[in-house]
C-alpha positions as CSV (number, residue, x, y, z in Angstrom):
1,M,-23.1,1.3,7.7
2,L,-20.6,-1.7,7.7
3,K,-22.9,-4.6,7.4
4,A,-20.3,-7.1,5.1
5,V,-17.1,-7.1,4.3
6,I,-15.4,-8.4,0.8
7,F,-11.5,-9.5,0.7
8,D,-10.0,-9.7,-3.3
9,M,-7.3,-12.8,-2.4
10,D,-3.9,-12.0,-4.5
11,G,-1.7,-9.8,-2.3
12,V,-4.7,-10.1,0.4
13,L,-5.3,-12.9,2.0
14,A,-2.3,-14.8,0.3
15,D,0.9,-13.2,-1.4
16,S,0.1,-14.9,-4.7
17,Q,0.6,-12.2,-6.8
18,P,4.3,-13.1,-8.2
19,L,2.7,-16.7,-8.9
20,H,0.4,-15.2,-11.1
21,F,3.2,-13.3,-12.6
22,E,4.9,-16.0,-13.3
23,A,2.0,-18.0,-14.7
24,D,1.6,-14.6,-17.2
25,M,5.4,-14.8,-18.6
26,R,5.4,-18.2,-19.3
27,V,2.6,-18.2,-21.2
28,L,2.7,-15.5,-23.1
29,A,7.4,-16.9,-23.6
30,K,5.6,-19.7,-24.7
31,H,4.2,-17.4,-27.5
32,G,7.3,-15.9,-28.1
33,V,7.2,-12.5,-25.7
34,T,9.8,-12.2,-23.3
35,V,8.7,-9.4,-20.6
36,S,9.8,-8.3,-17.7
37,Q,7.3,-9.0,-14.0
38,E,8.0,-4.7,-13.4
39,E,5.3,-4.6,-16.8
40,M,3.4,-7.6,-15.1
41,V,2.7,-5.6,-12.2
42,H,0.6,-2.8,-14.3
43,Y,-1.7,-5.6,-15.2
44,A,-2.4,-6.8,-11.3
45,G,-6.1,-7.4,-10.5
46,T,-7.4,-7.2,-13.5
47,S,-8.8,-10.4,-14.9
48,N,-7.4,-13.1,-17.5
49,L,-9.7,-12.3,-20.6
50,F,-9.3,-8.6,-20.1
51,R,-5.5,-8.4,-19.4
52,F,-4.8,-11.4,-21.7
53,G,-7.2,-9.8,-24.2
54,L,-4.8,-6.4,-24.1
55,F,-1.5,-8.6,-24.5
56,R,-3.4,-10.4,-27.5
57,D,-3.3,-7.2,-29.1
58,K,-0.2,-6.1,-28.2
59,Y,2.2,-8.3,-28.6
60,K,0.7,-9.3,-32.0
61,L,-0.5,-13.2,-30.9
62,D,-2.1,-15.7,-33.0
63,A,-3.8,-17.9,-30.8
64,P,-7.4,-17.6,-29.9
65,L,-8.0,-15.5,-26.6
66,E,-10.0,-18.4,-25.0
67,E,-6.7,-20.8,-25.3
68,L,-4.2,-18.2,-24.1
69,V,-6.7,-18.5,-20.7
70,D,-7.4,-21.9,-20.2
71,E,-3.1,-22.7,-21.1
72,R,-3.0,-20.0,-18.3
73,E,-4.9,-21.4,-16.1
74,E,-4.1,-24.7,-16.7
75,L,-0.1,-23.9,-15.8
76,M,-1.8,-21.5,-12.8
77,A,-2.8,-24.5,-10.9
78,E,0.0,-26.4,-11.3
79,I,2.3,-23.5,-9.9
80,I,-0.1,-23.7,-6.8
81,A,0.1,-27.0,-6.1
82,K,4.0,-26.3,-6.0
83,S,4.0,-23.6,-4.0
84,S,4.8,-23.0,-0.2
85,L,2.1,-20.3,-0.5
86,A,1.0,-19.0,2.5
87,A,-2.5,-17.1,3.9
88,V,-0.3,-13.5,5.1
89,P,0.0,-12.6,8.6
90,G,-3.5,-11.9,10.9
91,T,-5.8,-12.2,7.9
92,E,-7.1,-15.5,10.1
93,K,-7.8,-14.1,12.8
94,L,-9.4,-10.5,11.5
95,I,-11.5,-12.7,9.4
96,K,-12.7,-15.1,12.0
97,G,-13.2,-11.6,14.1
98,I,-15.7,-10.1,11.3
99,R,-17.6,-13.4,11.1
100,N,-17.8,-13.3,14.9
101,R,-19.5,-10.1,15.0
102,N,-22.4,-11.3,12.3
103,Y,-21.1,-9.3,9.5
104,P,-21.1,-11.5,6.4
105,T,-18.0,-12.3,4.9
106,A,-17.8,-12.4,0.7
107,L,-14.1,-13.3,-1.2
108,A,-14.5,-10.9,-4.9
109,S,-11.5,-12.1,-6.8
110,S,-10.3,-12.0,-11.2
111,S,-9.6,-15.7,-11.0
112,S,-10.7,-18.3,-12.1
113,V,-12.7,-20.4,-9.6
114,K,-10.4,-23.5,-9.8
115,V,-7.4,-21.2,-8.7
116,I,-9.8,-19.8,-6.1
117,E,-10.7,-22.8,-5.1
118,A,-6.9,-23.8,-5.2
119,E,-5.3,-21.0,-3.7
120,L,-7.8,-20.7,-0.4
121,K,-7.6,-24.8,0.5
122,K,-3.5,-24.1,0.2
123,I,-3.9,-21.4,2.8
124,G,-6.6,-22.6,5.0
125,L,-9.2,-20.2,4.2
126,Y,-11.6,-22.0,2.5
127,D,-14.2,-22.7,4.6
128,Y,-14.7,-18.8,6.1
129,F,-16.3,-17.1,3.6
130,D,-20.4,-16.6,2.7
131,L,-19.7,-16.2,-0.8
132,V,-17.2,-16.8,-2.6
133,F,-17.9,-15.1,-6.9
134,S,-15.2,-15.3,-9.4
135,G,-15.2,-12.2,-12.0
136,D,-13.0,-13.8,-14.4
137,G,-15.6,-14.4,-17.3
138,M,-17.1,-11.1,-16.5
139,K,-16.6,-8.7,-20.0
140,R,-15.0,-5.7,-17.3
141,G,-13.1,-7.1,-14.6
142,K,-11.4,-4.2,-12.7
143,P,-11.0,-1.3,-12.1
144,F,-14.9,-1.3,-13.6
145,P,-16.6,-1.8,-10.4
146,D,-19.0,-5.0,-11.9
147,I,-17.6,-7.2,-9.3
148,F,-18.3,-5.7,-6.5
149,I,-21.6,-4.4,-7.4
150,Q,-22.3,-8.4,-8.1
151,T,-21.0,-9.1,-5.2
152,A,-22.9,-7.3,-3.4
153,E,-26.2,-8.4,-4.8
154,K,-25.4,-11.6,-4.3
155,L,-25.3,-10.8,-0.1
156,G,-27.8,-8.9,-0.4
157,I,-26.6,-5.8,1.2
158,A,-25.9,-2.4,-0.5
159,P,-22.6,-1.4,-2.3
160,A,-22.5,1.4,0.8
161,D,-22.4,-0.7,3.5
162,C,-19.4,-2.8,1.9
163,L,-16.2,-2.3,3.0
164,V,-13.6,-3.8,0.8
165,F,-9.8,-5.2,1.6
166,E,-7.7,-4.7,-1.9
167,D,-4.1,-4.7,-2.7
168,S,-3.7,-3.2,-6.2
169,H,-4.7,0.2,-8.1
170,A,-7.4,-1.5,-9.8
171,G,-8.8,-3.2,-7.4
172,V,-9.2,-0.3,-5.3
173,V,-10.9,1.9,-8.1
174,A,-13.3,-0.6,-8.4
175,A,-14.3,-0.9,-5.2
176,K,-14.4,3.0,-4.7
177,A,-16.3,3.1,-8.4
178,A,-19.0,0.3,-6.5
179,G,-19.6,2.7,-4.2
180,M,-17.8,0.8,-1.2
181,K,-15.2,1.6,1.0
182,C,-12.2,0.7,0.8
183,V,-9.0,-0.5,2.6
184,G,-5.8,-0.6,0.8
185,F,-3.2,-3.0,1.5
186,V,0.3,-2.5,0.8
187,N,1.3,-6.1,0.0
188,P,5.3,-5.7,-1.5
189,T,4.7,-9.0,-3.6
190,S,2.2,-7.2,-5.2
191,G,5.0,-4.5,-7.0
192,E,4.1,-0.8,-6.7
193,Q,0.9,-0.1,-6.5
194,D,-1.4,3.7,-6.3
195,L,-3.9,2.5,-3.3
196,T,-4.2,6.6,-2.4
197,D,-7.9,6.7,-3.5
198,A,-8.9,3.8,-0.1
199,D,-10.6,5.0,2.8
200,M,-7.9,3.8,4.9
201,I,-4.3,2.1,3.9
202,I,-2.7,-1.1,6.1
203,D,1.2,-2.5,5.7
204,D,0.3,-5.2,8.6
205,F,-3.5,-7.0,9.0
206,R,-2.1,-7.8,12.5
207,G,-3.0,-4.0,13.3
208,I,-6.5,-4.4,12.6
209,M,-9.1,-6.1,14.7
210,A,-12.4,-6.2,13.4
211,A,-13.9,-4.1,16.0
212,M,-12.2,-1.0,14.2
213,L,-13.6,-1.5,10.5
214,P,-17.7,0.1,11.5
215,R,-15.1,3.8,12.1
216,I,-14.0,4.4,9.1
217,W,-18.0,5.4,8.0
218,E,-17.7,7.8,11.5
219,E,-14.0,9.1,9.7
């Protein structure tokens, strides 16, 4: 039964995935690698360490992994600050409804704490969560379930009683591998993502209310 709700951030609460694509592409370009945004789409939802570890091997980059990640995070903070980023329509109302029904709310993102805080403050949702958890430093990021399992542990709630909102294929796979229910959000700014493993798929948060969420366990 529903006891807690966990939100991904990028592509769910904010149309920020293109900003992440931009940061990755600019860092790679600085190191002599040109890639398209279409290629970046395949890495949506993954952690910096995981993603740049792959980039480093794939493109034979000489810079240390930690240096690449630090460079990327510094650039991302600048991009967010200069952006007109706003909350995805309907998300604030939904989160308020969830909290009014006394369900703990958590945010579980592959982004760093620095980027999470910057984005949440930018979109005005910083004070809406009982727990904010970053999986950026984890050895296994999405699509592995570790971030969601640890979020549930911190909440003190069994994974089977948690519902996750995700917009990426990696995120949906991670949520289901953790034994959680999952709502897949189709966000065009996140690129084409396979969300077929989700228990429910939506394309507009304005069409879903907190009262509807427990029914997912009944289907």
